[in-house]
N, C-alpha and C positions, 0 to 999 in steps of 0.2 A: 442489496443493501442500499436503498435509495433514500433520498430526502435528507436524512440525518438530522442532527441537532445543530442549532446555531451556536457557534462559539464566538464570544465577543470579548474585546479588550477595550476598556475605556469607552464603551458604547459603539465601537466599530467592529465589524466582522474581522476576525483574525484571519488574514489571508495567507500567512506563511509563518511556520515555526518549526524548528528542529531542536530537540533537547540537546544542550551542549555536551552531554555525556555520551552521545552516540558517535560511532566511528565506523569506517569501512575497513575491512580486513579480509585476507584470504579465508575462505570457508572450505573445509575439507570436502572434496569431490563436488563442489558446487560453484567454483570460481570465486567470486567475492560475495560478501554479505554484510549485514548491518549488525553491530555488536554494541554492548553497553559497558561503560567504564565504572558504573555504579549500579546498585540495586534500583529497580523500578517497581513501584507499588501497583497492584491490580487497579484497573480503571484509569491509570494515568494516560493522558493524551501525550503521545511521544512525538508526533509530527503532524503538522498541518501543511499540506502541499497544494499549490495551485496546479491546475491541469490545462493543457492545450486541447480544446475540443475540436475534433475532426469529423468530417462528413463520411457517409457511407462510401462515397466515391473515393475519398482519400484513403479509406481503409483498404480498398481493392489494391492500391499501390503499396501500402504499408505491409500488407499480408505477404508480399513478395520479397520482403527484406527481413533482416535480423530484428528490426523494431517490432515485428509481429509478436514476439515473446514478451514485450514490455508494455503493451497497450492494454487498456481496460475497455470493456463494453460500456457504453455511456448512454445516459438519457432514459427518460421514463419508458420509452418504447424499445430501448436497446438498439436503436438504429444509427447510433453514432459511436465513435470511439474516442478515447482520450489518452494523451501521453502525460503522465504525471511528472512533475519536476521534483527537485529535492532528492532525498534518498529513496523514495517510494519504489522506483524501478529496481532497486538493489536488494530489496527484501526477498529472501528465498522462500520457497514453498515448504510447508509441513502440514500434515493432517493427523491430529489436530495441531493448530498453531498456538503460539503464545501471545499473538497480537491479532487484532482484526482491523479491517479498514472500513470506513464509512464514506459514502459518496454524497456530496451535497451539490445537487445539480444547479441550484439557483446561483451559487457563488463560485461554481467551477472549482471545487476543492475535494481533496481526499484527506481524511483524517486517519491516523493510525493510533490505536489505543491498546494498552496491555489488557489481556483477558485473565491474567493471573500474575502473581508476583514473579518477577524476573531477577535472577541473580547477576551480580557483577561478572563481566566477562562472557555472559551467555549471548548466543546469537539470537536475534529477533527474527521471527518468521511470521508470514501471513499465509492464509490458505487461499490459493488462487481460484478456488471454486466459490469464494464469497464469504460463506459462513465459516468462522474459525474452526468449528468442530465437524465440518462436512467430511465425509469419507468417500465422496464421489471421486472417481479416478480423474487425473489430469491428462492432458493431451500429449505428454512427453514422459520419458523415463526419468525417474528421479531416485535419489538415495534416501 
């Protein structure tokens, strides 16, 4: 999911945004997760999060830590990684998911968007394989 669309606010690139209706709460069998206090319409941008881009050498160190499970492969060649800020690291995995993420390399951002209508109180999920409807297995056991 590279490139993405430019989101602008008053002629400036929107560098950070989290819908105020989102909150973190315990997620059954998953630790913590992101939930919504109100319905969210399909195609709504839920979050725009800046990322910290790291080198391949940095990733060798990160892969030896718990942060390995929270980084994204990054860049046109996939030779970097990125740590997203905001709530992005807290979205749990589902296949299919109710949200998708888009990476914007030029502005070092990840956007999260609803791929269907989401009900009040529902947990928000992304698919860790990239495409929201991918059925490719992930690298860990999940519920």
